[in-house]
C-alpha positions in Angstrom: 7.5 12.8 -20.2 7.2 9.8 -18.0 5.3 7.0 -19.3 3.7 4.2 -16.4 1.5 1.2 -16.1 -1.3 0.9 -14.2 -3.2 -2.3 -14.3 -6.9 -0.8 -12.5 -7.8 3.2 -11.7 -11.4 2.7 -9.8 -13.0 5.5 -9.3 -15.9 6.4 -6.8 -13.7 3.6 -3.8 -14.3 4.6 -0.1 -11.7 2.4 1.3 -7.9 3.7 0.2 -8.7 7.4 2.1 -10.7 9.8 3.3 -13.6 11.0 0.8 -14.3 10.0 -2.4 -11.7 9.3 -4.4 -10.1 7.8 -7.8 -7.5 4.9 -7.0 -5.4 4.4 -9.3 -3.4 0.1 -9.2 0.3 0.5 -10.3 2.2 -2.5 -12.0 5.7 -3.8 -10.1 6.7 -4.8 -7.0 10.0 -5.3 -5.5 7.8 -7.0 -2.8 6.6 -11.1 -2.6 4.6 -11.5 -0.1 3.1 -14.9 0.1 -0.5 -13.3 0.9 -0.4 -10.8 -1.6 -3.9 -10.2 -3.3 -3.3 -8.4 -5.9 -1.0 -10.7 -7.9 -1.5 -8.4 -11.5 0.7 -6.0 -10.1 3.5 -8.1 -8.8 4.2 -7.9 -12.4 6.4 -4.7 -14.4 5.5 -5.3 -17.8 1.7 -5.9 -18.8 0.2 -9.4 -19.1 -2.5 -11.8 -20.3 -4.9 -12.8 -17.7 -7.4 -16.2 -18.3 -10.9 -15.9 -16.8 -14.1 -18.0 -18.0 -15.0 -14.5 -18.8 -12.0 -14.6 -21.6 -8.8 -13.4 -21.7 -7.9 -9.8 -21.0 -4.2 -7.5 -20.6 -3.7 -6.5 -17.2 -1.6 -3.1 -17.4 -2.1 -0.4 -19.1 0.4 2.8 -20.6 0.2 6.1 -19.6 2.0 9.1 -20.1 2.0 11.2 -16.6 -0.3 13.8 -19.2 -2.3 11.5 -20.2 -3.0 9.8 -16.9 -3.1 13.2 -15.4 -6.0 14.3 -17.6 -8.4 11.7 -16.3 -8.0 12.4 -12.8 -8.5 15.7 -13.7 -11.7 15.4 -15.7 -13.2 13.8 -11.9 -12.1 16.9 -9.8 -15.0 18.0 -9.3 -17.0 14.7 -8.0 -13.7 14.3 -6.0 -12.5 18.0 -4.5 -16.4 17.8 -3.5 -16.2 15.5 -0.9 -13.2 16.2 0.2 -11.6 13.0 -1.7 -8.8 12.9 -3.8 -6.5 10.5 -5.9 -4.9 7.4 -4.0 -1.6 5.6 -5.7 -1.9 2.3 -4.8 -0.4 -0.8 -6.3 1.4 -2.8 -6.5 4.2 -0.6 -5.0 4.2 3.2 -6.0 7.6 3.7 -5.7 8.0 1.2 -8.5 7.7 3.9 -10.3 8.5 6.8 -8.4 9.1 9.2 -11.2 6.3 9.0 -13.4 3.5 8.8 -9.8 5.9 12.0 -9.5 4.7 14.0 -12.5 1.0 13.5 -12.4 0.9 14.4 -9.1 2.4 17.4 -10.6 0.2 17.3 -13.3 -2.8 17.2 -11.0 -2.7 20.2 -8.7 -5.6 21.1 -6.0 -6.5 17.0 -5.6 -6.4 15.5 -2.6 -2.7 12.7 -3.5 -2.6 9.5 -0.9 0.4 7.5 -1.8 -0.4 3.9 -0.3 3.0 2.3 0.2 5.3 -0.5 1.3 7.8 1.8 2.1 10.2 -0.1 1.0 12.5 1.9 -1.8 15.8 4.0 -0.5 16.0 6.8 0.9 15.5 9.3 -1.5 13.1 7.7 -3.2 10.7 7.6 -0.3 11.9 11.0 0.6 11.1 12.7 -2.8 7.3 11.1 -3.5 5.9 11.4 0.3 6.7 15.2 0.1 4.9 15.7 -2.5 2.2 13.9 -1.0 -1.0 14.7 1.1 -1.4 11.7 3.5 0.7 8.4 3.2 -1.5 4.1 4.4 2.2 3.2 5.2 1.7 -0.8 5.4 3.3 -2.5 7.9 4.1 -6.4 7.9 6.7 -7.7 9.8 9.6 -6.6 12.4 12.7 -8.8 12.8 14.5 -8.7 9.6 15.2 -12.5 8.6 11.4 -12.7 9.2 10.5 -10.0 6.7 12.7 -11.4 4.5 11.0 -15.5 4.2 7.5 -13.9 3.6 7.9 -11.3 1.1 11.2 -11.9 -0.1 12.8 -8.3 1.4 15.3 -7.2 4.0 13.1 -4.8 6.3 15.9 -1.5 7.0 14.9 0.6 4.9 11.4 0.0 5.0 11.7 0.9 8.9 14.7 3.7 8.2 11.7 5.0 5.9 8.6 5.1 8.6 12.1 6.7 11.2 11.9 9.3 9.2 8.3 10.1 8.3 7.8 9.7 11.7 10.1 12.4 12.7 8.6 15.1 10.1 5.7 17.6 10.2 4.4 16.7 7.5 3.0 14.6 5.5 0.1 12.8 7.8 0.6 9.6 8.1 -1.9 5.8 9.3 0.3 2.9 10.0 -1.5 -0.3 8.3 -0.5 -4.0 9.9 -1.7 -7.3 7.7 -3.1 -9.5 9.9 -1.8 -12.8 8.3 -2.1 -16.0 10.6 0.6 -16.9 12.6 2.9 -14.6 10.5 2.6 -11.0 11.5 -0.2 -11.5 14.2 1.9 -12.5 16.4 2.6 -10.7 19.9 6.2 -10.4 19.5 5.1 -8.7 15.8 2.2 -6.5 17.0 4.1 -5.5 20.5 8.0 -4.5 18.8 5.6 -2.6 15.9 4.3 -0.8 19.1 7.2 0.0 21.2 8.4 1.0 18.0 5.6 3.8 17.8 5.9 4.8 20.8 9.4 6.0 20.0 8.8 7.7 17.1 8.6 11.4 18.0 4.9 12.3 15.6 2.4 9.4 15.5 0.5 8.3 13.0 -3.1 9.8 12.8 -4.6 5.6 13.0 -2.9 2.5 13.6 -5.1 0.4 11.0 -4.8 -3.3 12.1 -6.5 -5.7 8.6 -7.4 -9.2 8.8 -6.4 -11.1 6.8 -8.0 -12.0 3.3 -9.3 -14.7 3.0 -9.9 -14.8 -0.9 -6.2 -13.9 -1.5 -5.4 -16.4 -3.7 -8.2 -16.3 -5.6 -6.6 -14.8 -8.1 -2.7 -16.4 -8.8 -4.1 -19.2 -11.9 -5.6 -16.5 -13.9 -2.8 -15.3 -14.1 -0.4 -17.7 -14.7 1.0 -18.4 -11.2 1.3 -20.3 -8.2 -0.8 -19.5 -4.3 1.6 -21.1 -1.3 0.4 -19.7 1.6 2.7 -21.6 3.8 0.7 -20.5 6.4 -3.4 -21.6 8.2 -5.4 -19.5 5.8 -8.4 -20.8 7.9 -6.7 -20.2 11.1 -8.6 -16.5 12.9 -6.6 -13.9 14.1 -6.5 -13.7 17.2 -5.7 -9.8 18.5 -4.4 -9.0 22.2 -5.8 -5.3 21.3 -3.9 -4.4 25.5 -0.8 -4.0 23.1 -1.5 -1.1 22.1 -2.9 0.7 25.3 0.8 2.7 26.0 0.1 3.9 22.4 -0.8 7.3 21.1 -2.1 6.5 18.4 -5.3 5.0 18.4 -6.0 1.3 17.2 -8.6 -0.1 15.1 -9.3 -2.8 13.5 -10.1 -2.6 9.9 -12.7 -4.6 7.6 
């Protein structure tokens, strides 16, 4: 039986998929996005967090059975509202075996995987096939810029997205964080639109996510420095006509 590290479990969530959901935030992420707003999810191991309210430990170990029991106890509410369970992070693919075991123990609950798509193809396909829906977070198309701003190249991400776009299931949404002068450039968004047009099965929607200006607020409490290297105060200026030929509807969320 696998054990995993979870840094938060958010109940009655209405922003992490359809219906009322419970979102499980898993520790550990191989990316180091300059705009990450969950720095407590980056490291795999539990860590001490300091705040004016005192100190706490971010990260609790659960066996797959323990977490499944907690989620199944909420099944009546989640299924009544056509909701379910969302696995987020951090990066849930980072603890794929643990997440897989939990999914096996929560039959009947809708499962949404919120992921960067960064994993080898075998791992991604393994967990994607067990999910009912995927929120696929795509940041940058240029591989060098992706490395510059996230710490990793994007070949596996794009490969996994292309695979997903050639499958009948699960349903998926493409989500693009709009980081000023980084991901929100016309060139990057045009390349994303061009890529979507080449996918055999389009995403149900493309969600454009405006920059979260509170992204850096947690870093000091984690003993980390926030160094965005872009102008946080600059407003996103998006020309939605870039996506006019996409078969997937586009929405600005938030």
